[in-house]
C-alpha positions, 0 to 999 in steps of 0.5 A, a space after each residue: 464508526 468512523 467513515 470518510 469518502 475518497 472523491 477521485 478524479 474519475 468521478 468514482 466515489 469510495 466510502 471507507 468504514 473504520 471501526 474494532 469489531 467490524 467484521 462481525 457486522 457486515 451483515 448490517 451493510 444490506 444497502 451495500 450488498 443487496 443488489 448483486 445477484 452473487 459475490 465472489 470473495 477473494 482471499 488467501 490461505 492465511 486470511 481464509 482459516 481466520 475469516 472466510 467462513 464469518 464474511 461468508 456466512 454474513 454475505 449470504 445473508 443479503 440472499 444471492 449466491 456466495 463463492 469463494 477463491 482462495 489463493 496462495 499467500 505472499 507477493 508471489 500470487 500476485 501474477 498474470 497466471 493467477 489472474 487468469 486462474 481467477 478469470 476462469 472461476 469467475 467464468 465458471 461461477 458465471 459471473 456477471 456485470 451485476 455481481 461484485 468481487 470482495 478482496 478479503 486479505 491484504 496488499 496482495 489480495 487487494 491489488 490482485 482481486 481489484 485488478 481482476 475486478 477492473 477487467 474481467 467484463 471490462 469492469 465489475 463492481 469491488 469491494 475491500 476487507 483489509 486484514 493486514 496494516 499495509 492494506 488498512 492504511 494504503 493499499 486498500 484506498 486509492 485506486 491502484 490494482 495491479 500485479 508484477 511482472 519479473 522485471 519489476 513490481 506492479 508494472 501491469 496494472 488499473 486505476 480501479 476505486 473500490 465501492 467501499 472499504 471495510 476496516 476493522 483494526 481487529 483483524 490485526 490480532 491475528 496477524 504474524 508479528 513480522 507482517 504487523 511490524 512490515 506495516 509500520 513502515 507505511 504508517 512512518 511513511 505517512 508521519 515523515 511526508 505528511 504528519 509531524 504530529 502523527 510521527 511524535 505520537 508513533 515515537 512516544 509509545 512505550 508498548 505494543 499493547 498502546 499502539 494497538 488500543 490506539 490503531 482505530 485512530 491511527 488508521 483513520 489518520 493514515 487513511 485521511 491523508 491518504 484521501 487527501 492526496 488522492 482527491 488531489 492526484 488519482 494518477 500520480 502525475 503530481 503530488 501523489 507521488 510523495 506516497 512513494 517515499 522509499 519505494 523506489 529503493 524498497 521495490 529493488 530489494 523487494 525484487 532482487 531477493 524475489 519477494 522473499 528476503 525482504 517484505 514490502 515494509 522492510 524494504 519501504 524502510 531501507 529505502 526511506 532511510 537511505 534515500 534520506 541519507 542522500 537528501 541529507 548530503 544533498 543539503 535538503 534535509 537535516 541530519 537530526 531528521 535522518 537520526 530521528 527517522 532512523 530511531 523510529 524504524 528501529 524502535 518499530 523493529 524495521 532494518 535501516 541498512 541497504 544490502 549487498 547487491 550486485 549494482 549491475 542487476 540493481 540497475 536491471 531492475 530500477 531500469 523498470 522503475 513506473 516513476 520513470 518520466 522519459 530519462 528522469 526518475 521522480 524520487 520523494 525525499 523529506 526536507 524536514 518530518 511532516 513534510 515532502 518534496 519531489 526530486 529528479 534523478 537522471 536515468 544515468 544517475 539512478 544507480 547512485 540511490 543505492 550507493 548513499 555514501 558514494 559521490 554527489 547524486 546531481 538531484 534536481 532542486 526539489 519540485 514542489 509537491 509539498 503537503 506542510 503537514 496535515 495535522 
């Protein structure tokens, strides 16, 4: 079993366990759960049919009460209305600060359950059992929780780290192909911003079976990179901004199409390719690196073409991007594969990010946020 520890600025420590088959050995983690009077498992309908009974049975072995809350699957559940519904369920279960919430699911469940844990009774303990590739490699670690508003994604939230994260890559076997591919966008992102070796490794797989056989190592590598960045900058005031590579464009695409036309990973893939297309034009990135990124995304079945969108509506959405500092939008670019830097774009020029073949965007000189190829 691989173990990482993420010690963030907030002095909270998250223990991360990564092991094939871990879902069937949660009962061995008595020291993590036995102190709680009650455990509330929050999951969605898709995950519940595969893993809820197994997790409930093991949590009951610790001797306390075990409750479950099952929400509809998908990004549309990540809203304040669903938060309120969960609050009332927690009240019905008489949850106190001596109890804990366990998020069993993908990124939506983790973000939603984490936000409820951060805010109910002003904070109760929280654990994650991620079941999607995005959650395993990215969203389950780093303390970000939150929900969406109609005007933008993740606009309401809190930094609230999980006490522990239990990652079982074998859970990916029940993931639909589209959502496995979706998660590969985040894996590729880590290769782009911090590890050319990971990028080359991903390029070398000929068959999906080979990729899946190595998934424990790949997940561990992504989480090691994420851990290193979060420990340096938990609240995203500096280097952590590089984790948003492709996300400014991606979040707008998700919102524009009502979180149905494009998944998160698909939006991020389009974002990574098109922001790099722009940075090539600006002389920051080489055409060769853009070509290699495009080939990688296509290899894993991800889109690269910017969809047709009404730019007035796009401008309304991007104006609510939480990565703005005043009138400056902080955007991650990839000078070369395995490195990342932040450039600054004026608010009135942000719309140019969605027209990468147009005139120059007036990006600032890159601000140092280079992770210099972390292995």
